[in-house]
N, C-alpha and C positions, 0 to 999 in steps of 0.2 A: 519597335514595340517595346515600351517601358517594362522593366523587369520589377517584380516585387521585392520590397525591402527584406532583407534576410529574416527579420522577426516576424514578417507578415505571411511568410510561407506556411501553406497548409500540407501540400503533398511532399513530406519528407520521410526518410526511413524511419527516424525516430517516432514520428507521428503515426506511421503505419503499424509499427510494433505496439505502440500504446493502444490502437484500435484493435489489433489483433487480440490483446489481452482482454479487452471489453467484450468482444463478441465470442470469446471462448468461455465467458462465465456461465451461459445456459448449459453448455456441455459438461462442465465441471460439476454444477449443481445436480445434473441429471445422473452423473456417475455416483455422487454421494448418496442421492435418494435411493438408488438400487440396494445399496447396503451390503451386498455380498462382498466377500474379501477381494475377489478379483476386481470388481469395480471400484472398491476403496483404494486398492493399490494403483489403478490407473489414474484416479483422481489425485492421489498424492504426487505421482510422477509428473502429471500434468501441471499441478500447482507448482512444482519445483522448476518445471521449464518456464511457466508464466513468470515466476520470481526471477529467473535468470534473465529473461528478456527484458525486465525492468533495468536491470544493471546494463544490459547491451545497449538499450536505447539512449541512455545517459552518455555512455562512452562514444557512441556513433555521433551524437549531436556535438559533443566537445571536439572530438578527433576531426571530423569532417565539416565542422562549423554549420550544423544543420539545426541549431537551436531555433525556436520560434515561440512567439508569445501563446499560441494555441497549446504547444507542448508544455510550456511552464504552468498552464492551468489544467490541462487534461491529465497529464501524467500523475500528479498527486491525487486527483479525483479518482481515477482508475485504480490506483494503488490502494486507496481508502476502501474502495468497493470491493476489491479482490480480498483485502484482509477481513473486511467485515463478513463477506460471503463465506470465506473459508472457515472463519471462526465459528459462525452459527452452524455451518455444515459440520464441523468437528464435534460441536455441541450435540447435534442431532445423531451423529454417529457414535455418540457416548465415548469419546476419546479425550474429551478435556472436561473439567468441572465447570459448573455454572458460574462460580466466583470469578474464574479466570476470563470468562466470556464478559462478565459484567465489568471488570478492570479494562479490558480492551475496548469495550463499547463505550465506556466513560470517557476514555482518552479520545477516541474518534469523534465522539459528539462535541467535546470540548473544542477540539481543532476545528471541526465544521462550523460550530457556533461562532468562534473567534473570526474565522474567515468572513462569515456572513456579516457579522458586525463592522468589520473593516470595509467590506464592500458596500454596505448601507450607508456608511459615514463618508463614502467617497474617497477614502484614503487609499494610498498605493497598495497594491498586493505585495505580500511579503515573499521573499524568495525561499524555497525549500532549502533547508540547512543540511549539511553533511551528516549531522547527527539524526536529523529526521529521516533522512534516506537510509542510513545505517540501521535505524530501528525498524524501518519498514522491511528492509532486507532480511534482518534477523527474524522477523514474524514470518516471512515467506518461506524461511528455512524451518522455522519451528513447526508450522502447521502440517507440512508434509510428513514431518517426522513423528507428529502425534498420530497422524492417520495411519501411517505404516507400522507404528508401534502398537496399534490397536487399544481395546480397553484396558484399564488398570487390572493387575493381576495376571495379564497373559505373560507369554514367554519371551516378549520382545522388550525386555527392560531397558537394554542399552539405548535402543531407538526412542523410548520414551524418556530416558534421562537426557539425551541429547536435545530432545524436544523442549524439555524444561529449561535447560541451559539457555538455548536459543530464545525461548519465550521470555524468560527474565531479562535477558539482555534487551530484546526487542522492546520491553515495556519500560525499562529504566531508560534507554535512549529516547523512546517516544515521549516519555513524560518530560525528560530533561529538555528535548527539543521544544515541546509545547511551552515550557517556562521561557525559553529563548525567544519564541515567537511573541509571547505576551510582553516581554520587555522591549522587543523591536517595535511592536505595535505602539507602544507608548511614545516612541520617538518618531512614529511614521508621520510625513508631512500631512498637514490639514489640506482639504480641498481648496482649490482656488476660490477666493471670495469668502471663505469662512472667517468668522470673527475670532 
């Protein structure tokens, strides 16, 4: 019986971790919507665990040669969905300002739009850069810290400060990665048969 090429595999540990992050989103949103301190704390710790699983799936893929084409597409999409959901949830919980959400949303929309243009033109998909992964990881650290820190003016200033440090780093890295993706896209090969 022929075995699938390594890149064509679907049932891998990294893909299961990515799928686990995706199906956890409704529970995370439900905790945020409750709004009480206990639920917000649970949401923050859950988000931290989901962020850690993002680093874990990449490590497993590299260490045990379980990378796949599905994972290369699904992992950044799920990361983007997680960051977007957590950012909007943090806004609803009133622990981040609207301008910060606007900056995060603008970056995510630009990245998604660029990916859509590449796909529509038939060019090859760009690999996620280390800078982009680091930016996503920093955001996944920032958002739980914001949620645990609570609204501005509360007594948890150290957590909020740490959240701002991670959030600023996440956006600097994220926007830097986006510029890198745009430069790479200019050199991406044209689809076969293109003039």
